C-alpha positions in Angstrom: -64.9 -40.0 3.1 -64.8 -43.0 5.6 -64.9 -42.3 9.3 -61.5 -43.9 9.9 -60.1 -41.9 7.1 -61.2 -38.6 8.6 -59.9 -39.7 11.9 -56.4 -40.4 10.3 -56.4 -37.0 8.6 -57.4 -35.5 11.9 -54.7 -37.0 13.6 -51.9 -36.4 10.8 -52.8 -32.7 11.1 -52.6 -32.9 14.8 -49.1 -34.5 14.7 -47.9 -31.8 12.1 -49.1 -29.0 14.3 -47.3 -30.5 17.5 -44.2 -30.7 15.4 -44.1 -27.3 14.1 -45.0 -26.1 17.7 -41.7 -27.9 19.0 -39.7 -26.5 16.4 -40.7 -23.0 17.4 -40.3 -23.7 20.9 -36.8 -25.4 21.0 -35.0 -24.3 17.9 -35.8 -20.6 17.0 -35.3 -18.9 20.8 -31.9 -21.3 20.9 -30.6 -19.7 17.5 -31.4 -16.4 18.8 -30.0 -17.0 22.1 -26.4 -18.3 20.4 -26.4 -15.0 18.4 -26.6 -12.9 21.3 -24.2 -14.8 23.3 -21.6 -14.3 20.3 -22.2 -10.7 20.4 -21.8 -10.5 24.3 -18.5 -12.5 24.1 -17.1 -10.3 21.6 -15.8 -7.0 22.7 -13.9 -4.6 20.6 -11.8 -1.5 21.7 -10.4 1.1 19.3 -7.3 3.1 20.0 -6.3 6.1 18.1 -3.0 7.9 19.0 -1.3 11.0 17.5 2.4 12.2 18.1 4.0 15.3 19.7 2.0 18.2 20.5 4.7 20.7 20.8 3.9 24.0 21.9 6.3 26.4 20.4 6.3 29.9 21.3 5.0 31.1 17.5 2.1 28.1 18.2 0.8 29.5 21.5 1.1 33.0 20.5 -1.1 32.5 17.5 -3.7 31.2 20.0 -3.8 34.2 22.2 -7.0 36.1 22.8 -8.4 39.1 24.8 -9.0 36.9 27.8 -5.9 34.7 27.6 -5.4 31.8 25.3 -7.9 29.4 23.1 -6.3 26.5 21.5 -9.6 24.8 20.1 -8.5 25.6 16.4 -5.3 23.5 16.8 -7.5 20.5 17.1 -10.9 21.1 15.2 -10.0 19.3 12.2 -8.7 16.2 14.0 -11.8 16.1 16.4 -14.1 14.1 14.0 -12.0 11.6 13.5 -11.2 10.4 17.2 -15.0 10.9 18.4 -15.4 7.0 17.8 -12.4 6.0 19.2 -12.4 4.0 22.7 -9.0 5.3 23.6 -8.0 9.0 21.9 -4.3 9.5 22.8 -2.1 12.5 22.6 1.5 13.0 23.7 1.7 16.3 25.1 5.6 17.0 24.8 5.3 20.2 26.8 4.6 20.6 30.5 2.1 23.2 31.7 3.0 26.0 33.7 0.5 28.4 35.7 0.0 32.0 35.0 2.6 33.0 37.9 5.4 31.6 35.5 6.6 32.6 32.4 5.3 30.8 29.2 8.3 29.7 27.2 9.1 27.9 24.0 12.3 26.0 22.7 14.6 24.8 24.5 13.0 24.7 27.8 9.2 24.7 27.4 6.4 25.8 29.7 3.0 25.8 27.9 -0.3 27.5 28.9 -2.7 25.0 30.7 -5.6 26.2 28.3 -3.9 23.7 25.9 -5.4 20.8 28.1 -8.8 22.4 28.0 -8.9 22.3 24.1 -7.1 18.8 24.2 -10.1 17.7 26.5 -12.8 19.5 24.3 -11.5 17.8 21.0 -12.2 14.5 22.5 -8.7 13.2 23.6 -8.9 11.3 26.8 -5.4 9.7 27.4 -2.5 12.0 27.8 1.0 10.8 27.7 3.3 13.1 29.7 6.6 11.5 29.9 8.8 13.4 27.3 12.3 14.8 27.2 10.9 18.2 28.3 8.7 17.1 31.0 11.2 18.5 33.6 12.0 21.8 31.9 10.4 24.0 34.3 11.2 21.8 37.3 9.1 20.4 40.1 6.4 22.7 40.5 5.4 22.8 36.6 4.9 19.0 36.9 2.6 19.1 40.3 0.9 22.1 38.3 0.3 19.5 35.6 -1.0 16.8 37.6 -3.5 19.2 39.6 -4.6 20.7 36.3 -5.8 17.4 34.9 -7.7 16.5 38.3 -10.7 18.5 37.0 -11.0 16.3 34.1 -11.7 12.8 36.0 -12.7 11.0 32.7 -9.0 11.6 31.2 -6.3 9.0 32.0 -2.7 10.8 32.6 0.3 8.6 32.2 4.0 9.3 32.7 4.1 11.8 35.5 3.2 10.7 39.0 2.2 12.7 42.2 3.5 10.0 44.8 5.6 7.1 44.7 2.3 4.8 45.1 1.2 6.4 41.9 4.0 5.4 39.9 3.6 1.5 40.7 -0.3 1.9 39.8 -0.9 0.6 36.3 -3.4 2.4 34.4 -6.3 -0.2 33.1 -9.0 0.6 30.5 -11.9 -1.8 30.8 -14.7 -2.3 28.3 -16.8 -5.4 28.8 -14.6 -8.4 29.6 -11.5 -6.8 27.8 -9.0 -5.2 30.1 -5.9 -3.3 28.4 -3.0 -2.0 30.6 -1.5 1.4 29.7 2.1 2.6 30.4 4.2 5.4 29.3 8.0 6.0 29.6 10.7 8.4 28.3 14.3 7.7 27.6 15.4 10.7 29.8 15.0 14.7 30.5 17.4 16.6 28.5 20.1 16.3 31.3 17.6 17.3 34.0 18.0 15.1 37.3 14.7 14.3 39.3 14.9 15.4 42.9 16.5 12.5 45.1 13.6 12.2 47.3 11.2 12.1 44.3 12.6 9.9 41.6 9.1 8.6 41.1 8.2 11.9 39.4 8.6 10.7 35.9 8.5 7.3 34.4 12.2 7.2 33.0 12.5 4.1 30.5 15.4 1.6 31.0 15.9 -2.1 31.0 16.0 -2.5 34.5 14.2 -4.7 37.2 11.9 -2.0 38.3 10.5 -1.7 34.5 10.6 -5.3 33.9 8.5 -5.9 37.0 5.9 -3.1 36.3 5.6 -4.3 32.9 4.9 -7.9 34.0 2.6 -6.5 36.5 0.6 -4.5 33.9 0.4 -8.1 31.8 -1.0 -9.9 34.6 -3.6 -7.5 35.2 -5.0 -7.3 31.8 -5.4 -9.3 28.4 -3.4 -6.6 26.4 -0.6 -4.1 27.4 0.2 -1.0 25.3 3.3 1.1 25.9 3.5 4.7 24.8 7.6 5.3 24.3 9.2 8.6 24.1 12.6 7.3 22.5 14.9 7.3 19.5 17.1 9.8 17.5 15.5 13.1 16.4 15.0 13.7 12.7 15.8 10.2 11.5 13.4 8.0 9.8 14.9 4.6 10.6 14.5 3.2 14.2 17.9 2.9 15.9 19.6 0.0 17.3 18.9 1.6 20.9 15.3 1.6 20.1 15.4 -1.9 19.1 16.7 -3.1 22.1 14.3 -1.0 24.1 11.4 -2.8 22.2 12.9 -6.3 22.7 13.1 -5.6 26.2 9.2 -4.6 26.7 8.1 -7.3 24.4 10.0 -10.1 26.2 8.5 -8.7 29.2 4.8 -9.0 27.7 4.1 -5.6 26.0 1.8 -6.2 22.9 1.4 -2.9 21.5 4.0 -0.1 21.3 3.4 3.6 20.3 6.4 5.8 19.9 7.3 9.3 19.8 10.2 11.9 20.0 12.1 12.0 16.6 9.8 14.6 15.4 9.6 12.6 12.1 7.4 9.6 11.3 9.0 6.0 11.5 7.7 2.8 10.3 5.3 0.3 11.7 6.3 -3.3 12.2 5.5 -6.4 14.0 8.3 -7.5 16.6 8.9 -11.0 17.6 11.2 -11.1 20.5 13.7 -14.0 21.3 11.3 -15.7 23.6 8.5 -15.6 21.0 6.3 -13.0 22.3 5.0 -10.7 19.3 3.8 -7.1 19.6 3.0 -4.2 16.9 5.4 -1.3 17.0 4.9 2.2 15.7 8.5 3.3 16.0 7.5 7.3 15.8 4.3 9.1 15.0 6.1 12.0 14.3 4.9 15.7 15.1 1.1 16.2 15.5 1.6 20.1 16.0 4.6 22.2 16.2 6.4 25.1 14.4 9.1 23.1 13.0 10.0 23.3 9.4 10.4 21.0 6.5 7.9 18.4 5.1 9.6 15.6 7.1 8.4 17.5 10.5 5.2 18.8 9.2 4.2 15.1 8.4 3.0 13.0 11.4 0.9 9.9 12.0 -2.3 8.7 13.7 -1.9 5.1 14.8 -5.2 3.0 14.9 -5.2 -0.1 16.8 -8.3 -2.5 17.1 -8.3 -5.1 20.0 -10.8 -7.5 20.3 -11.5 -10.3 22.7 -13.7 -13.1 21.7 -14.5 -16.3 23.6 -11.9 -15.4 26.2 -9.1 -14.8 23.4 -7.8 -11.2 23.3 -5.6 -10.1 20.2 -4.6 -7.0 18.2 -7.3 -7.4 15.5 -6.1 -4.6 13.1 -3.3 -1.9 13.0 -2.2 1.1 10.6 -0.8 4.4 10.6 -2.5 7.3 8.8 -0.8 10.5 7.8 -1.4 13.8 9.5 -0.3 17.6 8.6 0.6 20.3 10.7 -0.6 23.4 8.6 0.7 26.6 9.3 -0.5 29.9 7.6 0.0 32.4 10.7 -2.6 30.2 12.5 -1.7 26.4 13.0 -3.9 23.5 12.8 -3.9 19.7 12.2 -5.4 17.9 9.5 -5.7 14.2 8.1 -3.8 14.1 5.0 -6.9 12.8 3.5 -8.6 16.3 4.1 -5.5 18.3 3.1 -5.4 20.0 -0.4 -3.0 21.6 -2.6 -4.5 24.8 -2.1 -3.9 25.0 1.7 -0.2 23.6 1.0 0.3 26.6 -1.3 -0.2 28.9 1.9 2.1 26.9 4.2 4.7 29.1 5.9 6.8 26.5 7.2 7.3 23.9 3.9 8.2 25.7 0.7 7.0 24.0 -2.3 4.6 21.8 -0.4 2.2 19.7 -2.3 -0.1 16.6 -1.1 1.7 14.4 -3.7 5.1 15.3 -2.0 3.6 14.6 1.6 2.2 11.2 0.3 5.5 10.2 -1.2 7.3 10.8 1.7 4.9 8.8 3.9 4.7 5.8 1.5 8.8 5.9 1.4 9.0 5.8 5.2 6.3 3.3 5.7 8.3 1.0 3.3 11.3 1.1 5.4 12.1 -2.5 6.7 13.3 -3.0 10.4 15.3 -5.8 10.9 
């Protein structure tokens, strides 16, 4: 081989090596950086919410112990399903009272505070307290409940307020660059009237200027606004015109997700488009989560699942669905996901005769098929 030919081969090899080196330096790290940037720019929050935690006297009496109460068993079958949620919400229908007051069930509820300890232990980190039963035991019970939750600093409590300043504050959940505003209102208080000097104590749902301003404030502070509403007509699966008007009001003012309770039975899920073009996912009613009420319709509840994402600065509701739950009562009480419930358990149910899994599923499917106009 000639000297010139050897030099040409050597030069060619050197050029190839340099090109490969440049590819490694300038292309591979850039691709990895782009992938990492995509991961950083996308944030996901999962919300799971259950309905009315309704402490009738047979429920809390079934949880009595030698030392007082233990409510862990009510939630132990649901706990595995909420442990992966960023926000795990429960509607605490009944207010807490301390040991100096008398515990009570329907119609004027006062529940042992130990309910809250077991709620926290199960993994719930968002409590909605604005219900028609919030003022059943007056001002002192509301304040006792507020004071009780202070020991769990990681739990957000909505709907009841210690001060007027607190009532004007919007609870914000933050994860990465994603912010979610959280609101809670009840349609009323079963005829009870809040103290004249403390009208801020419970968040009352109306279509007035104050609520409009609060909702708009919430919308301005976050990417997504979620409102938990206690509204509707008891024991009806079809949303009322009044519910629809409330939904229209909230969506027009910027609410993106509405999660409803109060009817004690489930109602359908839909996307509502308001007159001004805003859109929101609406769970009209999650029904009962735990109670002593009887009948298939009242032992069937729902768990709302909502996935919210923010990618490249744009936040949206990426997924939503409702999964059926069951209140089981056989002397003790507990809640199950319907997917875990069996006909053997159903045969021993004391509050729903002739119960089967198929019967529960059929009712759930029937209600979910209701078209909201």
